[in-house]
Every structure is written in C-alpha cells, then in structure tokens.
N, C-alpha and C positions, 0 to 999 in steps of 0.2 A: 708313643706319639701316633703311630699308625692305628692303634686300637681306638684312641680318642677320636681321630678323624672319622673312623668307620662308624663310631657311635653317633658322631655329630651329624653325618649325612644320612644315616639310615633312618627311615620313618617307620613307625609302627604300622601294622596293617590297617588299623582302624582310622589312621590319619591320611591314608592315600586318597586323593581327590578323585571323584568320578570324572568321566569324560566330559569335557566342556562342549557346549553348543554355542557357537557364535553366529551372529547375524551379519551377513556380508551383502554388499551390493550385488545384485544379479549380474552375472557375467564377469565378476571381478577375477575369479580364478582363471577363467578362459582367457581374459585379456592379459593377465600376468604370464600365463604360459605362452601366449603368442608373442609377447615382448621378449621373453626368455629365448624362444626359438629364433626370433629375428636377431637377437644378440649373438647366438651361437652360429647361425648360418651366415651371418655377415650382413652388410648393408643392402639387402635385397629389397625391392619395392621402392627404392628412392627415385625411380623414374617418374613417380607421381609429381616430383618437384620440377620436372622439365617443362619447357614451354610446349613441346609437342603433345604431351599428355593433357596438360591443362587446356590447350586449344581444342583437343578432341572432346574433353569433358564439357567444355563450354558449348560446343556444337550440339551435343546431346541435350544439355540443359536448355538451350534456346529452342531446339526442335520440339521437345516435349512441352515446354511452356507455351508454344504456339498452337498446340494441338486443339482440335475441336472435340469437346467432351459433351456427350448427350446422355441423358438418363439420370444424372445426379449433379448436385451442386457442391458436393464435398470435394471433388477433385478439381480445386481451383488452380490457377496458374502457379501460385506460389508452391502449393503441394506438388504439382507436377515437376517444377524445377528442382525441389528438394529431392524428389524421387529419382530424377534423372542423374543428379550428381552422386547419390548413394549407389544407384545401380552401376554407374560407370566405375566407381572407385572401390565399392564393396561387393557388388554383385547381388545385393538384396536390400530391400527397404521395407520397414514395418511401420504402420500407422495404427494407432488406437482410435476406434470409431466412437466418437461422442457427438456432441452437437457440431463438432468440426473434427478434422483429422489431426491427431497429435502424433508427431514423429517420435519414435522410440530410439534411444541411444544404443541400447543393447538388450538382449533377451535370452532367456532359457525357455525350452519347450519340452513337452512330452508328446510322444507320437503313438499312433495305433495303425498298424499296416502301412507304415511309412508316411502317414498323414498327421499333421499337427492336431493335437486335441486341446491343449492348454498352454498358455504362455505366462511367464513371469517377466514383466517388462521393467526396464529402467527408463523413467520419463525425465526429460531435462527440466530443471528449475534453476533460476539464477542463484539461489542460495544453496544449491546442492540438489542432486537428483533424488528422486523417490521411486519406490518400486510398487508395482500393482500386479496382481494375478488375475488373469481374465481367460475366458474360453476362446477357442479358435474363431468362433463366429463373430467375436467382437473386434477383430483386427483385420487389416488388409496387409497381407504378407506378399509383396512382390519380389520375385527372384528370377534371375537369368543364369544360364550356364549350369543347370542342375545336373547332377550325376545320378545314375541309377542306384549307387550305393548310399547316397545321402540326398534323396529327392526333396527333403525339407530345407536344404541349404543351397544358396546360390554361390556363384564364383565370379569374380571380377575379370574383365578382359585381360588385365595385366597378370593376374594370377594364373591364367591359362597360357600365358606366353612369357614365363619368367625369364627364359634365356634371352629373348629379344629385349625385354625390359632391363635386364642386367647389362646387356651390351650397350644400350643407350645410356644407362647410368654410368658405366665405366668410361665411355668416350667423353661424355659431358663433364664428368668429374676430372678426367685427365686434362682436358682443355682448360677448365677453370683453374686447376692448379698451375698449369704452365703460365697462364696470363696473370696469375696472382703472385707467383714466386720467381719465375724465370727473369733474368736480367735483360728484358726485351729493350732493344735500342741502346744497350750499354756497349762500350768499346774499351779496348786496351790501347792506349795511345803512347807511342814511344816519344820521349823528349830527350834533349841533351842531358848528359849526366850532371848532377849537382851534388851538393853535400848530402850526407845521410840525414841530417835534420830537415833540410829543405825538401827532400824527397818524401820523408815520412809525413811532414805537414801537408804536402800536396795530396798524398794518398788519402789522408784523413778528410781533407776538404771535399773530395769526390765521393767518399764512401756513403752509400745509401741513396745517392742521387739516381733514381731509376730513370732509364731513358737517356742518361747522360754518360759521362766518362766514369766507369765504375772502378777501374784500376789504372794506374799510371806507372810506367816503368821506364828505366833509363835505356838508352839505345844500346849500351854495353850488354845489359842482361838480355835484351831482345835479340841481339845478333849473336850472342855467345862468343864474342871475339873481343879481346883486349878493351881498350878505351877508344877505339877508332869509331866515331859516330857514322852510322849508315843513314845518310840523308834521305834515301829513297824508301825507307821503311814506312809501310802504310799501317793504319790502325787495324786491329783485329776485332771482328764483330763477335759479341757474346750472345746475340739473339739465337735461340734454338731454330733449327731448320725443320719446320713442320711439314714441308712439302714431301719429304721422303716417307713420312708416316702414313700418307693417304688419309689423314684425319678428316678432311672435308668430305671425301667420297664415303668413308665409313659412317660419318655422322648423318649424311643424307640417306644412306641405306638404312641405318638404324631407325631414323625418324619415319621412313616409309613403312617399315615393318610395324611400327606402333600405330601409324595411321590405318594400316590395313586391319590391325586387330580391332580397332574401334569402328571399322566399316567406312572409313573415309579414303577416297582415292588420293594417293600421294600427289598426283598431278595438280590437286587443288591448291597446294602451297608452292608450286613451281613458279618462279618469277616470270616465266614466259607463258603462263596460263592465259587463255582467252575466254571470252564470255561463254561460248558453247560448252567448253569443258567444265566451267564453274557450274552451269546449270545441270549438266549431267551428273556431276559429283553430288550436287544437292539432291537430285532425284534418286541416285543410288543410295545415299544415306537414308533418305526418307522411306523408300519403298522396301529395300532389302534388309535394313538394320532396325530402324526405329519403329516402323509399322508392325512387324512381328512382335516386338517388345510390348507395344501398347495393346496389341491384341491379347497377350497374356494378362496384362493389367486389367483389361476390360472383362475378361472371364472371371478373374478374382473378384472384381468389384461387383459384377452381376450376381455372383454367388453369395457374397456377404451382405450386399445392400438390398437385396430383394427386388431389384429393378433391372431391366435390360440396359446395360451401359455400353456405349460405343465410343471409341476414341479414334480420331482420324488425324494422322500427321501429314499425309501426302498432300491433301488439298492446301492447307495453309503454308506448307513448306515448299511448295512447288516454285520452281524458278520461272518468273513471269517472262514469257516470250510472246509478246502480243502479235508479232507477225506470224509466228507458227500457229498460235491459237486461231487467228483469223483464217489461215489456210485450212486448218483442220475443220473449223466450223463450216466453211464453204464446201469442202469435200463431203462432209456429212449431209448437208442439206441437198446437195446434188444427188448423192446416193439415195436419200429418202425420196426425192422427187422421181428419180428413175424407177425406183421400186413401185411407187404409186402408179406411174404410167404403165409399167409392165403388168399391173394387176396382181402383184404378189399378195398373198394373204398375210395377216399380221403375225401368224405363228412362224412363217418362213423368215420374215424380216427380223423377228426376235431371235431366232436361231442364228441368223447372220450377225446380228449385233453382239450376241453372246460370244461368237467365235472370235471377234476382234476386241472383246472386252469392253463393249459399249452397252452391256446389258442394263446396268444401273445408271 
C-alpha cells in the first residue's frame, strides 16, 4: 500500500511545473505583512479611533485646506485636505500628476542614492483599483518624519509615539468595557424571606435590568444569621468604584500627550480655556507644525511641477484679534514716522524691520 501511494504522489521529472509568476496588486504583500504584524503585536494603533486623534487630524485637515497656494492650480483645497489626513495618519501622501492630482492608495518604488526613481502605483477605482508604473517626476510624494535609514518613507505622528498611543488606547478601551459590561447602577436588595419559588421568580424578573436591581436576596442570606430579619439592612451597590483608579486623570494626561504629538496645545481642549489661549494654540499649530510641513510640500511641488510654488498656512489660520492688530498697526506707523523724522536711511529701517520679522 505504501509503495502504491508513493507511486501515486510521485511525479516524473518532465511533469514538474516551472515556477509560477502571478500578478498581484502593488503593495498587497506589504499590506498583508503589516496586517500580520499588527495581529502578532496586538491591537496597536487603535488610538486612531479615539476622539482625541480624530480631533487632531481634523485640525490638520482644516488648516491645510485653508492654506493659500500660489504658483499652481493643482493643489486645490480638496487635495490639500486629503493630503493632510494622509500625512496625519500615514505620514506620507502620494499624488499622480495628470490634468489633476490623483491620490494613490499604495505604491512600490525603486531608489537610487536613497531618492525615488520610479513608482508602481495603485489607483482607486469604484470597480476595483488598477496599477500604473510611472517615473518619479510624474508624482508628488509628500512625507513627514523621515528617517535617515529610509528617507523615501514617512512616518505618522502616532507611529513615532506608539507608547502614548497605546496608553490612550488601553485607557479608552477599559472605560468603554466598564460602561458596556459593568452593572452600573445595579444593587443587591435584601427583602424578607419567602418561599424558594417566589425568590427564584423575583430574581429572574430583575435579571438583565441594567441600572436597576440586579440581584435580590433574602435577609437571612444577607445577614448570615438564622431566619431573624435585619430590618436595617441597606442595599449593596454593584457599580464599580472608578475614583480609585485615577482613570479621569490618566485619560486627560494620555489625551494631552497625543495632542502634543500632533502639535496641539492640550490647553485648547480644557473646559476653562479662554480666548487668548485659543488664539495662541492656533498660532502655535500654524507656525510651528503646519507651516514647516507645507514648506516641504512646496519644495516637492516646485521641483515636480516646474514652477515656484508657495503655500502659506499662517495667514489664513491666524486667530483674528482686531484689537491687537489695531494696536500693532498703530505702533508700526508711529515707528515708521519716527524713523522718517529722524532721517534714517531706508537700509537702516529695513534692517530694523528684519530684526523684528517685519521684513516682508
């Protein structure tokens, strides 16, 4: 029998098939490996589902869609919003340059001296994506958080702070599970002893009534003493005591770390926040976070589109403080009038303006 099976399974050398070559969607293997890695390492990255992360991403998206773009018509507000969300969650965004910018879902690339030379893109279609191979000059590849080891790939803010993202994920998940599964508002109520059938029927009537009486027991079981009812027995609360876990303080701290990762001052979401802090938080996000990102985008667009592209986030995203602007304009005019009366030459005035960042 063993010899027959051996002859059955054995193939002659001439019947052995050659290596198969299969066409796959670009990036499929990489996506599959990433999914496998996420399954092995655990539920990391789920902080993207929290309100703190989505609020931060929305601020990025709104800030870039408000930006003033000069030098090209391809970077419209819709493309800027798509780019902002991709940069915030993925760390990079790629557009195929045609008569308009077409966002790519995934891509493979080849490099030379660490610089991309050619791309194999996956383009979104409603009936299923398709692939296209293009040169590096035909795409706009925006990326942030680049490493010297992989300068062609970007990294998302959450990927650079996995521990903080995991902390927020764990706290949020734990609180969700508590409020989903814990018997909040349920009580154990002692009642006078009755028959076994009556007590069982009463327990069944309360079962599953969340927020009401979850369990009911006789006074005898509650006091562990004979059949003498204890009329002063009070109900026992089954709601978990979350005050000892410091969940509120830890959640606030975890959210603050995530806001800092995205360049947002945590005080912006404080219930006691006032107008001046809101304006300063907006200026901080625009000047120190979004403007450097759009400067990188402008350099990439200027190189690929053949025109000088400039993107400004600070001006449209500024917090409008009319009183402060009026005082600043009055001070500026007085300074210029004083300089003119003193007979200062234009070069000296220009140097002074450059010193206080009024050169342009």
